[in-house]
C-alpha positions as a Markdown table, in Angstrom:
| # | Residue | x | y | z |
|---|---|---|---|---|
| 1 | Met | -26.2 | -39.4 | 21.7 |
| 2 | Leu | -23.5 | -38.9 | 24.1 |
| 3 | Leu | -24.0 | -37.6 | 27.7 |
| 4 | Phe | -21.8 | -34.6 | 28.6 |
| 5 | Ala | -21.6 | -33.2 | 32.2 |
| 6 | Ser | -21.5 | -29.6 | 32.1 |
| 7 | Leu | -18.7 | -28.5 | 34.3 |
| 8 | Ala | -19.1 | -24.8 | 33.7 |
| 9 | Phe | -22.7 | -24.6 | 34.6 |
| 10 | Ala | -22.6 | -27.2 | 37.5 |
| 11 | Ser | -24.5 | -25.9 | 40.6 |
| 12 | Pro | -22.7 | -26.1 | 43.8 |
| 13 | Ile | -25.5 | -28.4 | 45.3 |
| 14 | Ala | -24.9 | -30.7 | 42.7 |
| 15 | Ala | -21.2 | -30.8 | 43.3 |
| 16 | Gln | -21.9 | -31.2 | 47.0 |
| 17 | Asp | -23.9 | -34.4 | 46.7 |
| 18 | Gly | -21.7 | -35.9 | 43.8 |
| 19 | Thr | -24.4 | -36.2 | 41.2 |
| 20 | Gly | -22.7 | -36.3 | 37.9 |
| 21 | Glu | -22.9 | -38.3 | 34.5 |
| 22 | Lys | -21.4 | -41.4 | 35.9 |
| 23 | Asp | -23.7 | -41.6 | 39.0 |
| 24 | Leu | -26.7 | -40.9 | 36.8 |
| 25 | Leu | -25.6 | -43.6 | 34.5 |
| 26 | Ala | -25.0 | -46.0 | 37.2 |
| 27 | Glu | -28.4 | -45.3 | 38.7 |
| 28 | Leu | -30.1 | -46.3 | 35.3 |
| 29 | Gln | -28.0 | -49.3 | 34.8 |
| 30 | Ala | -28.6 | -50.6 | 38.2 |
| 31 | Cys | -32.3 | -50.7 | 37.4 |
| 32 | Arg | -31.5 | -53.2 | 34.6 |
| 33 | Ser | -30.6 | -55.7 | 37.1 |
| 34 | Ile | -33.9 | -55.7 | 38.9 |
| 35 | Ala | -35.9 | -58.8 | 38.4 |
| 36 | Val | -39.2 | -57.7 | 39.3 |
| 37 | Pro | -41.0 | -55.9 | 36.5 |
| 38 | Ala | -42.8 | -53.4 | 38.7 |
| 39 | Glu | -39.9 | -52.5 | 40.8 |
| 40 | Arg | -37.7 | -52.4 | 37.7 |
| 41 | Leu | -40.2 | -49.9 | 36.1 |
| 42 | Ala | -40.2 | -47.8 | 39.3 |
| 43 | Cys | -36.5 | -47.6 | 39.5 |
| 44 | Phe | -36.4 | -46.6 | 35.9 |
| 45 | Asp | -38.9 | -43.8 | 36.4 |
| 46 | Arg | -36.9 | -42.6 | 39.4 |
| 47 | Ala | -33.5 | -42.5 | 37.5 |
| 48 | Ser | -34.9 | -41.0 | 34.3 |
| 49 | Ala | -36.8 | -38.3 | 36.4 |
| 50 | Thr | -33.4 | -37.6 | 38.0 |
| 51 | Leu | -31.4 | -37.6 | 34.7 |
| 52 | Val | -34.1 | -35.1 | 33.0 |
| 53 | Glu | -33.9 | -32.9 | 36.0 |
| 54 | Ala | -30.0 | -32.8 | 35.7 |
| 55 | Arg | -30.5 | -31.9 | 32.1 |
| 56 | Asp | -33.1 | -29.2 | 32.5 |
| 57 | Ser | -31.1 | -27.7 | 35.3 |
| 58 | Gly | -28.1 | -27.3 | 33.2 |
| 59 | Glu | -26.0 | -29.9 | 35.3 |
| 60 | Val | -26.0 | -32.5 | 32.6 |
| 61 | Arg | -26.2 | -31.9 | 28.8 |
| 62 | Leu | -26.7 | -34.4 | 25.9 |
| 63 | Val | -24.9 | -33.8 | 22.6 |
| 64 | Asp | -24.6 | -35.8 | 19.7 |
| 65 | Arg | -21.3 | -36.6 | 17.6 |
| 66 | Glu | -22.2 | -33.8 | 15.2 |
| 67 | Glu | -22.4 | -31.1 | 17.7 |
| 68 | Ile | -18.9 | -32.2 | 19.4 |
| 69 | Gln | -17.4 | -32.2 | 15.9 |
| 70 | Gln | -18.6 | -28.5 | 15.3 |
| 71 | Thr | -17.4 | -27.6 | 18.9 |
| 72 | Arg | -13.9 | -29.1 | 18.1 |
| 73 | Arg | -13.8 | -27.2 | 14.7 |
| 74 | Gly | -14.6 | -23.9 | 16.6 |
| 75 | Leu | -11.8 | -24.5 | 19.2 |
| 76 | Phe | -9.3 | -25.6 | 16.8 |
| 77 | Gly | -6.1 | -23.5 | 17.4 |
| 78 | Phe | -6.8 | -23.4 | 21.3 |
| 79 | Thr | -4.7 | -25.3 | 23.6 |
| 80 | Leu | -7.0 | -27.1 | 26.0 |
| 81 | Pro | -6.5 | -28.9 | 29.0 |
| 82 | Lys | -7.0 | -32.6 | 28.8 |
| 83 | Leu | -10.4 | -32.8 | 30.5 |
| 84 | Asp | -12.0 | -35.5 | 28.2 |
| 85 | Ile | -15.0 | -33.4 | 27.7 |
| 86 | Phe | -15.5 | -34.6 | 24.3 |
| 87 | Gly | -15.8 | -38.5 | 25.1 |
| 88 | Ser | -13.0 | -40.9 | 25.7 |
| 89 | Gly | -10.0 | -41.0 | 23.5 |
| 90 | Asn | -8.4 | -38.8 | 20.9 |
| 91 | Asp | -9.7 | -40.7 | 17.7 |
| 92 | Asp | -11.5 | -37.6 | 16.7 |
| 93 | Glu | -8.6 | -35.2 | 17.2 |
| 94 | Ile | -8.5 | -32.6 | 14.8 |
| 95 | Asp | -4.9 | -31.9 | 13.4 |
| 96 | Met | -6.1 | -30.2 | 10.4 |
| 97 | Leu | -9.1 | -27.7 | 9.4 |
| 98 | Glu | -10.3 | -26.8 | 6.1 |
| 99 | Ser | -12.7 | -23.7 | 5.9 |
| 100 | Thr | -13.8 | -20.7 | 4.2 |
| 101 | Ile | -12.4 | -17.1 | 4.8 |
| 102 | Thr | -15.3 | -14.8 | 6.0 |
| 103 | Gly | -13.5 | -11.9 | 6.4 |
| 104 | Val | -9.8 | -10.2 | 6.2 |
| 105 | Ser | -8.1 | -7.0 | 7.5 |
| 106 | Arg | -4.3 | -5.9 | 7.2 |
| 107 | Tyr | -2.4 | -6.5 | 10.1 |
| 108 | Gly | 0.8 | -4.4 | 10.5 |
| 109 | Arg | 3.0 | -3.9 | 7.5 |
| 110 | Asn | 3.1 | -7.3 | 6.0 |
| 111 | Gly | 0.3 | -9.1 | 7.8 |
| 112 | Tyr | -3.3 | -10.3 | 7.9 |
| 113 | Arg | -6.0 | -11.0 | 10.2 |
| 114 | Ile | -8.4 | -13.5 | 9.0 |
| 115 | Lys | -11.8 | -14.4 | 10.0 |
| 116 | Ile | -13.1 | -18.0 | 9.1 |
| 117 | Glu | -16.7 | -19.6 | 8.9 |
| 118 | Glu | -16.3 | -21.2 | 12.5 |
| 119 | Gly | -15.9 | -17.8 | 13.9 |
| 120 | Ser | -12.2 | -17.9 | 14.9 |
| 121 | Val | -9.6 | -15.1 | 13.8 |
| 122 | Trp | -6.1 | -16.1 | 12.5 |
| 123 | Gln | -3.1 | -13.9 | 12.1 |
| 124 | Ile | -0.2 | -14.1 | 9.6 |
| 125 | Asp | 2.3 | -11.6 | 11.0 |
| 126 | Ser | 4.8 | -11.5 | 8.1 |
| 127 | Ala | 3.4 | -12.7 | 4.8 |
| 128 | Pro | 5.8 | -13.1 | 2.0 |
| 129 | Ser | 5.3 | -10.8 | -0.9 |
| 130 | Arg | 4.4 | -13.4 | -3.2 |
| 131 | Leu | 1.3 | -14.3 | -1.1 |
| 132 | Arg | -1.6 | -12.9 | -2.8 |
| 133 | Met | -4.0 | -11.0 | -0.2 |
| 134 | Pro | -6.7 | -13.5 | 1.1 |
| 135 | Arg | -10.1 | -12.6 | 0.1 |
| 136 | Pro | -13.7 | -13.5 | 1.6 |
| 137 | Gly | -14.6 | -16.7 | 0.0 |
| 138 | Asp | -11.2 | -18.2 | -0.3 |
| 139 | Glu | -10.4 | -21.6 | 0.8 |
| 140 | Ile | -8.1 | -21.7 | 3.7 |
| 141 | Val | -6.4 | -25.1 | 5.3 |
| 142 | Leu | -5.0 | -24.6 | 8.8 |
| 143 | Lys | -2.6 | -27.4 | 10.0 |
| 144 | Lys | -1.0 | -28.0 | 13.5 |
| 145 | Ala | 2.8 | -27.2 | 13.3 |
| 146 | Ser | 5.7 | -27.5 | 15.9 |
| 147 | Leu | 5.6 | -25.5 | 19.1 |
| 148 | Gly | 2.1 | -24.4 | 18.9 |
| 149 | Ser | 2.3 | -22.6 | 15.6 |
| 150 | Phe | 0.0 | -23.2 | 12.7 |
| 151 | Phe | 0.8 | -23.6 | 9.0 |
| 152 | Ile | -1.7 | -21.8 | 6.9 |
| 153 | Arg | -2.5 | -22.1 | 3.2 |
| 154 | Ile | -5.0 | -20.1 | 1.4 |
| 155 | Ala | -6.4 | -20.7 | -1.9 |
| 156 | Gly | -3.9 | -23.4 | -2.8 |
| 157 | Gln | -0.8 | -20.8 | -2.5 |
| 158 | Ile | 2.5 | -21.4 | -0.5 |
| 159 | Gly | 1.6 | -22.0 | 3.3 |
| 160 | Val | 2.8 | -19.4 | 5.8 |
| 161 | Lys | 3.1 | -19.8 | 9.6 |
| 162 | Gly | 0.4 | -18.1 | 11.7 |
| 163 | Lys | -1.5 | -18.2 | 15.1 |
| 164 | Arg | -5.2 | -18.1 | 16.3 |
| 165 | Val | -5.7 | -14.7 | 17.9 |
| 166 | Glu | -9.4 | -15.0 | 18.8 |
């Protein structure tokens, strides 16, 4: 499990007293160095109660790696600031997303709006005539391209330029 400090839901009181992920973990870690068993137990009880209270109030959230991956898949295509909210390092950074189309609608004269399993909506503004119309159930591969655009390949056909709109 990973500890995640929820910035969006942190209360003003918590922000004022400086209680955060690192403070809560430092408090727990400090308890480990206490030699007297009764004092160490009392310290762990206090620190764990503070951590549970922070979790219950929404100030801190525990998430596992799978939940982080699902969130990253859902956010694929958005440009997010570097907040390090998904843990340290970019070793799990997603450059490509494989999914399934759940909905399609025409957009403009030659375009499509495509909804995928993760809930995001992608738009192709000008599809070439040789591109077969996407259908629900088709496999879709979305790859990061240059200058914030994306390369979209539907059901193994030729890839086209597109963007995330929702």
